[in-house]
ZAROTOR-463234 format. One record per residue (C-alpha): residue in one letter; residue number from 1; y, x, z. Coordinates in pm, 1 decimal. Example, Ala and Ser with C-alpha at 12.3 -4.5 7.8 and 13.67 -1.06 7.14 Angstrom:
ZAROTOR-463234
ATOM,kollo,senu,Y,X,Z
ATOM,a,1,-450.0,1230.0,780.0
ATOM,s,2,-106.0,1367.0,714.0
This chain:
ZAROTOR-463234
ATOM,kollo,senu,Y,X,Z
ATOM,m,1,1980.2,2914.4,-469.1
ATOM,r,2,2232.9,2984.2,-192.4
ATOM,i,3,2605.7,3083.2,-216.1
ATOM,v,4,2651.3,3356.5,42.4
ATOM,s,5,2879.9,3651.9,124.6
ATOM,a,6,2827.6,3982.2,-60.2
ATOM,d,7,2694.1,4148.8,257.0
ATOM,e,8,2438.7,3864.9,303.8
ATOM,a,9,2346.2,3875.9,-61.4
ATOM,v,10,2217.2,4230.3,-40.9
ATOM,s,11,2081.6,4198.2,317.3
ATOM,g,12,1724.3,4164.5,188.3
ATOM,i,13,1718.3,4496.2,9.4
ATOM,k,14,1472.0,4728.7,183.1
ATOM,s,15,1410.0,5102.1,176.4
ATOM,g,16,1199.2,5220.1,-115.6
ATOM,q,17,1282.6,4922.3,-338.1
ATOM,q,18,1417.9,4939.0,-693.0
ATOM,i,19,1709.7,4740.1,-830.3
ATOM,y,20,1825.4,4686.9,-1190.1
ATOM,v,21,2200.2,4651.1,-1241.4
ATOM,q,22,2366.9,4472.2,-1537.2
ATOM,g,23,2559.4,4713.4,-1744.6
ATOM,a,24,2854.7,4792.7,-1969.8
ATOM,a,25,3166.2,4587.6,-1893.8
ATOM,a,26,2966.4,4349.6,-1673.2
ATOM,t,27,2897.2,4587.9,-1384.3
ATOM,p,28,2852.2,4370.8,-1073.4
ATOM,s,29,3076.0,4591.4,-863.0
ATOM,v,30,3110.8,4357.5,-569.3
ATOM,l,31,2736.3,4361.0,-511.6
ATOM,l,32,2717.9,4740.0,-562.9
ATOM,e,33,2992.1,4790.1,-302.6
ATOM,a,34,2805.7,4570.0,-56.3
ATOM,l,35,2486.3,4773.8,-123.0
ATOM,c,36,2678.3,5091.2,-47.9
ATOM,r,37,2800.5,4952.5,282.9
ATOM,r,38,2436.2,4904.3,375.2
ATOM,a,39,2334.7,5242.0,247.2
ATOM,p,40,2333.7,5432.8,576.8
ATOM,e,41,2049.1,5212.8,701.1
ATOM,l,42,1843.4,5248.4,383.3
ATOM,k,43,1632.6,5526.2,235.3
ATOM,d,44,1534.3,5598.5,-122.1
ATOM,v,45,1653.7,5273.6,-284.0
ATOM,k,46,1641.8,5329.2,-658.1
ATOM,v,47,1924.7,5181.4,-869.5
ATOM,a,48,1837.6,5165.1,-1235.4
ATOM,h,49,2080.1,5074.7,-1515.3
ATOM,l,50,2221.4,5162.0,-1854.5
ATOM,h,51,2581.8,5281.0,-1880.2
ATOM,c,52,2802.3,5079.9,-1647.0
ATOM,e,53,3183.9,5079.7,-1651.1
ATOM,g,54,3389.6,5094.2,-1334.6
ATOM,p,55,3352.2,5297.7,-1016.0
ATOM,h,56,3006.6,5405.4,-911.5
ATOM,p,57,3011.7,5423.0,-539.4
ATOM,h,58,2628.4,5439.6,-534.6
ATOM,l,59,2659.0,5783.9,-702.8
ATOM,a,60,2886.3,5939.2,-440.0
ATOM,p,61,2737.6,6255.8,-277.1
ATOM,e,62,2712.9,6083.9,59.0
ATOM,m,63,2472.4,5830.2,-87.6
ATOM,e,64,2210.3,6106.8,-140.2
ATOM,g,65,1887.5,6015.1,34.9
ATOM,h,66,1992.4,5653.1,61.9
ATOM,l,67,2055.1,5536.1,-298.0
ATOM,f,68,1909.0,5711.2,-603.1
ATOM,h,69,2028.8,5632.2,-953.5
ATOM,r,70,1779.2,5621.9,-1241.5
ATOM,a,71,1981.3,5638.2,-1557.0
ATOM,l,72,1845.0,5478.1,-1872.0
ATOM,f,73,2163.2,5587.3,-2049.7
ATOM,i,74,2429.0,5815.5,-1893.5
ATOM,g,75,2794.2,5717.7,-1887.3
ATOM,p,76,3083.8,5952.1,-1798.5
ATOM,n,77,3080.7,5832.2,-1440.0
ATOM,a,78,2713.8,5929.4,-1391.2
ATOM,r,79,2705.4,6276.5,-1559.4
ATOM,a,80,2794.5,6477.2,-1251.6
ATOM,a,81,2525.6,6311.4,-1038.8
ATOM,i,82,2268.2,6360.2,-1311.1
ATOM,n,83,2345.8,6728.2,-1375.6
ATOM,e,84,2371.4,6804.4,-1000.2
ATOM,g,85,2022.3,6656.8,-933.5
ATOM,r,86,2144.1,6358.1,-725.4
ATOM,a,87,2022.3,6120.6,-990.9
ATOM,e,88,1776.0,6134.4,-1275.1
ATOM,f,89,1764.7,6051.4,-1643.3
ATOM,v,90,1484.7,5848.1,-1787.0
ATOM,p,91,1459.4,5919.0,-2163.1
ATOM,v,92,1396.8,5587.8,-2338.0
ATOM,m,93,1505.1,5416.2,-2655.5
ATOM,l,94,1715.1,5114.9,-2589.4
ATOM,s,95,1469.9,4881.3,-2759.1
ATOM,d,96,1198.1,4993.0,-2514.0
ATOM,v,97,1388.8,4916.1,-2187.9
ATOM,p,98,1245.4,4564.3,-2165.9
ATOM,l,99,900.0,4708.1,-2220.9
ATOM,l,100,939.8,4940.0,-1914.7
ATOM,m,101,1000.5,4636.6,-1698.5
ATOM,e,102,726.7,4419.1,-1846.3
ATOM,s,103,466.0,4695.9,-1827.6
ATOM,g,104,537.1,4776.0,-1458.9
ATOM,l,105,658.7,5127.5,-1542.7
ATOM,l,106,997.5,5014.7,-1405.7
ATOM,p,107,896.4,4767.9,-1130.0
ATOM,l,108,1190.0,4562.9,-1007.8
ATOM,d,109,1232.5,4429.4,-653.6
ATOM,a,110,1578.7,4291.5,-735.4
ATOM,v,111,1833.1,4252.6,-1011.1
ATOM,f,112,2211.9,4240.9,-969.3
ATOM,a,113,2381.2,4014.4,-1228.8
ATOM,n,114,2735.0,3929.9,-1316.1
ATOM,m,115,2763.3,3591.1,-1486.4
ATOM,t,116,2973.2,3279.1,-1529.5
ATOM,p,117,2952.6,3003.1,-1270.4
ATOM,p,118,2701.8,2731.6,-1368.1
ATOM,d,119,2811.3,2456.0,-1602.5
ATOM,d,120,2746.8,2089.5,-1548.3
ATOM,h,121,2384.9,2143.9,-1661.6
ATOM,g,122,2323.7,2427.6,-1424.1
ATOM,f,123,2334.9,2706.2,-1681.8
ATOM,c,124,2523.1,3031.6,-1633.3
ATOM,s,125,2611.4,3278.5,-1911.9
ATOM,l,126,2557.8,3652.8,-1881.9
ATOM,g,127,2894.0,3698.9,-2046.4
ATOM,t,128,2966.4,4039.1,-2194.5
ATOM,s,129,2622.4,4199.4,-2152.0
ATOM,v,130,2282.2,4060.4,-2221.8
ATOM,e,131,2099.6,4393.0,-2301.6
ATOM,a,132,1778.0,4379.7,-2100.0
ATOM,m,133,1891.9,4128.8,-1841.4
ATOM,q,134,1671.1,3836.2,-1940.6
ATOM,t,135,1362.3,4051.6,-1896.2
ATOM,a,136,1494.5,4195.1,-1571.9
ATOM,i,137,1546.4,3843.4,-1437.1
ATOM,r,138,1202.1,3738.7,-1533.5
ATOM,c,139,1043.0,4044.8,-1381.2
ATOM,a,140,1243.7,4094.6,-1065.0
ATOM,k,141,1123.8,3949.4,-733.5
ATOM,t,142,1480.8,3858.7,-629.7
ATOM,v,143,1777.2,3766.8,-848.9
ATOM,i,144,2119.9,3817.8,-695.6
ATOM,a,145,2423.8,3703.5,-896.3
ATOM,q,146,2797.0,3727.3,-898.3
ATOM,f,147,2935.1,3392.1,-1013.4
ATOM,n,148,3239.5,3527.4,-1185.0
ATOM,k,149,3521.3,3293.0,-1284.3
ATOM,a,150,3676.8,3558.8,-1504.3
ATOM,m,151,3359.3,3620.5,-1709.3
ATOM,p,152,3373.2,3488.4,-2065.7
ATOM,r,153,3094.4,3246.7,-2166.8
ATOM,t,154,2887.2,3382.6,-2457.8
ATOM,h,155,2613.5,3221.5,-2665.5
ATOM,g,156,2270.3,3333.1,-2782.0
ATOM,d,157,2015.1,3453.5,-2527.2
ATOM,s,158,2281.9,3464.9,-2261.7
ATOM,y,159,2189.4,3162.0,-2053.1
ATOM,v,160,2036.0,3171.0,-1705.3
ATOM,h,161,1960.1,2852.7,-1505.5
ATOM,v,162,2051.4,2836.1,-1138.0
ATOM,s,163,1685.8,2774.0,-1057.1
ATOM,q,164,1619.8,3140.9,-1158.4
ATOM,i,165,1870.9,3270.7,-906.4
ATOM,d,166,1789.9,3333.5,-537.9
ATOM,r,167,2135.0,3423.5,-392.8
ATOM,a,168,2484.7,3428.0,-541.1
ATOM,i,169,2840.7,3523.3,-446.7
ATOM,e,170,3164.9,3396.2,-589.7
ATOM,v,171,3409.0,3637.7,-744.6
ATOM,d,172,3704.7,3644.6,-980.4
ATOM,q,173,3687.7,3981.9,-1149.4
ATOM,a,174,3762.0,4038.7,-1520.9
ATOM,p,175,3517.7,4248.5,-1718.2
ATOM,y,176,3601.4,4615.0,-1728.3
ATOM,v,177,3842.1,4724.7,-2002.1
ATOM,y,178,3762.3,5007.3,-2242.5
ATOM,t,179,4031.0,5133.8,-2477.1
ATOM,p,180,3914.5,5386.3,-2746.5
ATOM,g,181,4112.9,5700.8,-2805.1
ATOM,e,182,4386.0,5733.3,-3068.7
ATOM,i,183,4279.5,5786.2,-3431.2
ATOM,g,184,4376.0,6139.9,-3543.8
ATOM,d,185,4375.4,6290.0,-3889.9
ATOM,v,186,4015.4,6408.2,-3848.6
ATOM,e,187,3889.2,6062.4,-3746.9
ATOM,r,188,4075.2,5898.8,-4025.9
ATOM,r,189,3925.5,6128.3,-4289.2
ATOM,i,190,3576.7,6067.3,-4145.8
ATOM,g,191,3651.6,5693.0,-4149.7
ATOM,e,192,3745.8,5710.9,-4514.6
ATOM,f,193,3428.2,5898.8,-4614.1
ATOM,v,194,3208.0,5653.6,-4415.2
ATOM,a,195,3387.5,5345.3,-4562.1
ATOM,d,196,3318.5,5478.9,-4910.6
ATOM,l,197,2946.5,5464.5,-4836.9
ATOM,i,198,2957.3,5099.1,-4717.6
ATOM,p,199,2928.3,4843.7,-4998.4
ATOM,d,200,3038.3,4483.6,-4991.8
ATOM,e,201,2788.9,4251.0,-4819.5
ATOM,a,202,2660.6,4529.2,-4598.3
ATOM,t,203,2552.9,4448.9,-4235.7
ATOM,l,204,2706.7,4695.2,-3984.4
ATOM,q,205,2602.7,4865.9,-3667.6
ATOM,m,206,2872.6,5081.2,-3506.8
ATOM,g,207,2938.2,5219.1,-3161.8
ATOM,i,208,3261.8,5279.2,-2977.9
ATOM,g,209,3531.2,5544.6,-2989.5
ATOM,a,210,3787.5,5684.7,-3228.6
ATOM,i,211,3552.2,5731.4,-3523.1
ATOM,p,212,3415.0,5373.6,-3528.3
ATOM,t,213,3775.7,5253.9,-3487.6
ATOM,a,214,3879.3,5465.5,-3787.5
ATOM,v,215,3585.5,5328.0,-3988.3
ATOM,g,216,3696.7,4977.6,-3905.0
ATOM,v,217,4051.6,5039.5,-4027.1
ATOM,c,218,3918.9,5187.1,-4353.2
ATOM,l,219,3689.9,4887.6,-4423.6
ATOM,e,220,3973.2,4640.9,-4469.6
ATOM,g,221,3923.9,4620.6,-4846.5
ATOM,k,222,3554.9,4526.1,-4824.7
ATOM,k,223,3412.3,4174.8,-4866.9
ATOM,h,224,3148.5,3965.6,-4686.7
ATOM,l,225,3046.0,4220.9,-4433.7
ATOM,g,226,2806.2,4129.7,-4150.9
ATOM,v,227,2745.9,4263.4,-3798.7
ATOM,h,228,2413.3,4325.6,-3628.4
ATOM,t,229,2473.5,4585.9,-3358.6
ATOM,e,230,2392.9,4675.4,-2998.6
ATOM,m,231,2762.1,4715.1,-2898.7
ATOM,f,232,3042.2,4478.5,-3008.8
ATOM,t,233,3398.9,4619.6,-2988.2
ATOM,d,234,3759.4,4543.8,-3078.1
ATOM,p,235,3757.4,4690.5,-3428.5
ATOM,l,236,3491.2,4441.9,-3527.3
ATOM,v,237,3715.4,4151.4,-3406.0
ATOM,d,238,3990.4,4291.1,-3626.3
ATOM,l,239,3755.1,4276.1,-3922.9
ATOM,v,240,3655.7,3922.5,-3849.9
ATOM,e,241,4014.3,3804.2,-3815.1
ATOM,k,242,4105.3,3975.9,-4145.3
ATOM,g,243,3822.4,3802.4,-4329.5
ATOM,v,244,3634.5,4122.8,-4395.2
ATOM,v,245,3346.7,4026.3,-4168.6
ATOM,d,246,3222.5,3675.2,-4222.8
ATOM,c,247,2846.8,3739.1,-4199.6
ATOM,s,248,2787.0,3511.6,-4500.2
ATOM,a,249,2562.9,3758.3,-4681.1
ATOM,k,250,2339.9,3846.7,-4387.8
ATOM,t,251,1971.8,3820.4,-4460.7
ATOM,i,252,1887.9,3686.8,-4112.4
ATOM,d,253,2116.6,3521.8,-3857.2
ATOM,p,254,2365.6,3432.2,-4135.3
ATOM,h,255,2723.1,3351.3,-4034.7
ATOM,k,256,2655.0,3500.3,-3688.0
ATOM,v,257,2775.6,3824.9,-3530.2
ATOM,v,258,2475.1,3949.9,-3331.1
ATOM,a,259,2508.8,4209.1,-3051.5
ATOM,a,260,2350.9,4302.7,-2720.5
ATOM,f,261,2662.8,4377.9,-2516.0
ATOM,m,262,3037.9,4447.8,-2561.9
ATOM,m,263,3307.8,4676.1,-2431.9
ATOM,g,264,3673.2,4653.6,-2513.5
ATOM,t,265,4008.8,4506.6,-2427.3
ATOM,p,266,4105.3,4168.6,-2281.1
ATOM,r,267,4170.3,4050.4,-2636.8
ATOM,l,268,3802.1,4110.4,-2716.8
ATOM,y,269,3688.0,3917.9,-2411.6
ATOM,k,270,3923.8,3625.8,-2494.9
ATOM,w,271,3794.6,3618.0,-2855.0
ATOM,v,272,3424.7,3593.7,-2751.1
ATOM,d,273,3476.4,3329.5,-2482.4
ATOM,g,274,3289.4,3027.4,-2609.5
ATOM,n,275,3294.0,3157.8,-2967.7
ATOM,p,276,2993.0,3015.9,-3155.8
ATOM,m,277,3019.4,3288.8,-3419.3
ATOM,l,278,2895.0,3545.5,-3163.7
ATOM,e,279,2536.7,3554.4,-3033.2
ATOM,l,280,2430.0,3804.8,-2773.3
ATOM,r,281,2066.5,3890.4,-2788.9
ATOM,g,282,1834.8,4120.9,-2591.2
ATOM,v,283,1791.1,4478.5,-2703.7
ATOM,d,284,1425.0,4409.4,-2782.6
ATOM,y,285,1565.4,4196.0,-3065.2
ATOM,t,286,1892.4,4371.3,-3168.1
ATOM,n,287,1729.1,4715.9,-3161.1
ATOM,d,288,1386.6,4626.7,-3293.4
ATOM,t,289,1334.6,4816.4,-3619.1
ATOM,a,290,1141.4,4514.4,-3752.7
ATOM,t,291,1453.2,4302.9,-3708.7
ATOM,i,292,1704.5,4568.5,-3827.3
ATOM,r,293,1510.1,4646.1,-4153.7
ATOM,k,294,1527.4,4278.2,-4260.1
ATOM,h,295,1899.4,4309.0,-4329.9
ATOM,r,296,1983.7,4393.1,-4686.7
ATOM,r,297,2233.7,4681.6,-4701.2
ATOM,m,298,2199.2,4747.8,-4329.0
ATOM,t,299,2435.8,5036.3,-4251.9
ATOM,a,300,2413.6,5215.0,-3919.8
ATOM,v,301,2693.4,5451.6,-3815.6
ATOM,n,302,2618.0,5671.9,-3517.1
ATOM,s,303,2773.3,5989.1,-3365.2
ATOM,a,304,2636.5,6328.6,-3266.1
ATOM,i,305,2727.4,6633.3,-3060.3
ATOM,e,306,2580.1,6876.1,-3313.1
ATOM,v,307,2361.0,6887.2,-3627.5
ATOM,d,308,2168.0,7202.2,-3725.4
ATOM,l,309,2116.0,7321.7,-4079.6
ATOM,t,310,1772.0,7156.0,-4105.6
ATOM,g,311,1920.1,6817.0,-4012.6
ATOM,q,312,1820.4,6794.6,-3642.2
ATOM,v,313,2071.1,6573.5,-3458.9
ATOM,c,314,2157.3,6624.7,-3091.6
ATOM,a,315,2354.3,6336.9,-2949.0
ATOM,d,316,2246.4,6330.9,-2581.0
ATOM,s,317,2302.3,6674.6,-2429.8
ATOM,l,318,2526.2,6975.3,-2416.6
ATOM,g,319,2253.6,7239.9,-2407.1
ATOM,h,320,2060.8,7180.0,-2090.1
ATOM,k,321,2327.2,6950.1,-1943.6
ATOM,m,322,2262.9,6580.6,-2008.4
ATOM,y,323,2566.6,6401.2,-2163.0
ATOM,s,324,2455.3,6045.3,-2265.3
ATOM,g,325,2105.9,5940.8,-2371.0
ATOM,v,326,1890.9,5829.7,-2656.7
ATOM,g,327,2040.1,5480.2,-2657.3
ATOM,g,328,1990.1,5292.5,-2984.1
ATOM,q,329,2049.1,5572.2,-3228.8
ATOM,m,330,1691.3,5617.5,-3341.8
ATOM,d,331,1631.6,5239.8,-3341.9
ATOM,f,332,1910.6,5190.0,-3595.5
ATOM,v,333,1865.5,5509.0,-3790.2
ATOM,r,334,1505.6,5419.1,-3864.1
ATOM,g,335,1570.6,5045.9,-3907.3
ATOM,a,336,1860.9,5099.3,-4147.0
ATOM,s,337,1661.4,5360.0,-4342.6
ATOM,l,338,1383.4,5109.9,-4400.3
ATOM,a,339,1613.4,4816.9,-4493.9
ATOM,p,340,1661.0,4719.3,-4861.6
ATOM,e,341,1959.6,4921.2,-4984.3
ATOM,g,342,2005.5,5042.4,-4625.3
ATOM,r,343,2183.5,5352.1,-4507.8
ATOM,a,344,2178.2,5553.2,-4186.0
ATOM,i,345,2492.7,5765.2,-4123.2
ATOM,i,346,2554.8,6030.4,-3855.3
ATOM,a,347,2931.5,6089.0,-3830.3
ATOM,l,348,3095.4,6372.5,-3629.2
ATOM,p,349,3393.3,6606.8,-3644.8
ATOM,s,350,3313.6,6944.4,-3793.4
ATOM,t,351,3430.0,7128.1,-3477.1
ATOM,t,352,3483.7,7077.0,-3105.4
ATOM,a,353,3827.6,6941.1,-3014.5
ATOM,d,354,3970.7,7290.2,-2967.7
ATOM,g,355,3839.9,7399.4,-3306.9
ATOM,k,356,3657.2,7697.3,-3159.4
ATOM,v,357,3300.2,7581.8,-3206.0
ATOM,s,358,3126.6,7446.8,-3516.0
ATOM,r,359,2937.2,7123.2,-3461.7
ATOM,i,360,2735.5,7201.2,-3771.5
ATOM,t,361,2520.2,7479.6,-3630.0
ATOM,w,362,2251.1,7715.0,-3759.0
ATOM,e,363,2037.8,7603.3,-3470.7
ATOM,l,364,2079.3,7361.6,-3177.7
ATOM,y,365,2200.8,7507.2,-2854.5
ATOM,d,366,1947.0,7633.8,-2606.0
ATOM,g,367,1810.8,7334.2,-2420.6
ATOM,a,368,1966.4,7074.1,-2648.3
ATOM,g,369,1751.7,6765.0,-2711.5
ATOM,v,370,1671.7,6627.7,-3057.3
ATOM,t,371,1794.1,6266.1,-3067.3
ATOM,t,372,1730.2,6202.5,-3434.6
ATOM,t,373,1465.9,6422.7,-3593.6
ATOM,r,374,1520.3,6601.5,-3929.7
ATOM,w,375,1262.4,6378.1,-4091.1
ATOM,n,376,1460.5,6067.6,-4002.4
ATOM,v,377,1818.1,6185.3,-4073.2
ATOM,r,378,1962.1,6060.2,-4398.9
ATOM,t,379,2341.0,6100.6,-4431.8
ATOM,v,380,2575.7,6325.7,-4228.5
ATOM,v,381,2951.0,6286.5,-4255.6
ATOM,t,382,3234.1,6506.9,-4124.7
ATOM,e,383,3604.2,6514.9,-4220.0
ATOM,y,384,3501.4,6738.3,-4517.6
ATOM,g,385,3265.0,6489.9,-4682.5
ATOM,a,386,2919.9,6349.2,-4683.1
ATOM,a,387,2585.9,6537.9,-4706.6
ATOM,e,388,2287.5,6343.6,-4832.5
ATOM,l,389,1976.9,6503.6,-4678.2
ATOM,f,390,1693.2,6263.7,-4745.6
ATOM,g,391,1433.0,6416.1,-4976.1
ATOM,q,392,1590.0,6765.4,-4964.8
ATOM,g,393,1423.7,7085.0,-4846.9
ATOM,y,394,1567.8,7322.7,-4587.4
ATOM,r,395,1750.5,7535.5,-4850.5
ATOM,e,396,1929.9,7242.9,-5005.4
ATOM,r,397,2000.0,7076.8,-4669.8
ATOM,a,398,2162.6,7399.6,-4549.6
ATOM,k,399,2384.9,7416.0,-4858.9
ATOM,r,400,2492.3,7050.8,-4829.0
ATOM,l,401,2565.9,7081.1,-4450.8
ATOM,i,402,2757.1,7405.1,-4495.2
ATOM,a,403,2975.4,7230.5,-4755.1
ATOM,i,404,3090.6,6972.3,-4498.2
ATOM,a,405,3127.1,7226.9,-4213.8
ATOM,h,406,3473.9,7356.0,-4118.4
ATOM,p,407,3582.9,7627.7,-4360.7
ATOM,d,408,3631.8,7869.6,-4074.0
ATOM,f,409,3255.0,7871.3,-4001.1
ATOM,r,410,3104.7,7842.1,-4353.1
ATOM,d,411,3057.5,8219.4,-4403.5
ATOM,e,412,2881.4,8259.0,-4065.8
ATOM,l,413,2655.0,7955.6,-4138.2
ATOM,t,414,2576.6,8088.2,-4483.6
ATOM,s,415,2470.8,8420.2,-4334.6
ATOM,y,416,2227.4,8253.7,-4101.3
ATOM,a,417,2102.1,8026.3,-4381.4
ATOM,r,418,2025.9,8328.1,-4601.7
ATOM,k,419,1836.5,8491.2,-4313.6
ATOM,y,420,1634.1,8183.7,-4208.2
ATOM,h,421,1628.7,7947.4,-4507.9
ATOM,e,422,1631.6,8193.4,-4799.6
ATOM,l,423,1963.0,8054.6,-4920.8
């Protein structure tokens, strides 16, 4: 392993190769910037990653023909490139990303990592994002690292020995900060309905944004909750510090918060630094349905763009335009559904932000993808209540979903339901 400059670190990248980049708050931006400086002399270098925070210079229009992004999950900073055809989306469940690498379907010439400097024993920590990195490091021909003084040290499957690293640069760059939006009345009501469905001693999976934040606020009266999730965020820290989450009742990994990556504020990154309560594990563990279903009272809370009257959930596209990706929704919906006393919840506002479009729809928009199938959906929550769909036929599903739709759209939805579902 050699300590080099950023430009020297990426000097071995050749045209036609494929690179995997560490994601979420741990984006190795210094290495990406160096790669972009080399881009004019390169052709068709593929850059694969999940959602990454921070600027994405490799997605700039002038990179076309030189660097090509293969998105395994689409973040806001990648949507334009995807929908303009300058990048591509690879549909894959989060739990299967390591399998793509191991099988050779996603061959890796190099991996860009962002980790702590080595300790006295030669071990670095992957910090805020483990996700599929251990598999990527094993499978890649070349491992290029940012030794980052500002990266918090996390436990679990986070450790990489210097002997696994080919080249490294030294940086001092804090993980990217993500601050969720303010909680409005709609989000608070959704949070209250979701919290009512979560019993004491449940194990939680939640994402990021205003609705998960609202759910966290509304859980403050619960006892002995646990966390097994792909993404760890600030609201979960709040619940730990208030004694609501202690993980004491978890069926597996008791007394441990288990996650695959994190995004949040500096407070979150300070809390996780060296904290033995937190273990970061690969997505082939956190998102494996066989692991998820072992947790008694596993409760998964996921979001959606729209839900039709049969229960089909679209969470990854706005019609034909890709918006995000499959991610871990199906992993956790299915895993939680199979768990003893488990529950899978899809939570969404009843309308778009301007109130002009119902998100409970008589059918999905033309071109919209089905993220969670109607035979896997269990509970749908809006600010008007919860609809239990499991075991119900189309007619009853339509009735229950119309009851939690915005009142302004219920008559229209009822008309469609009478025509297509004999309501």
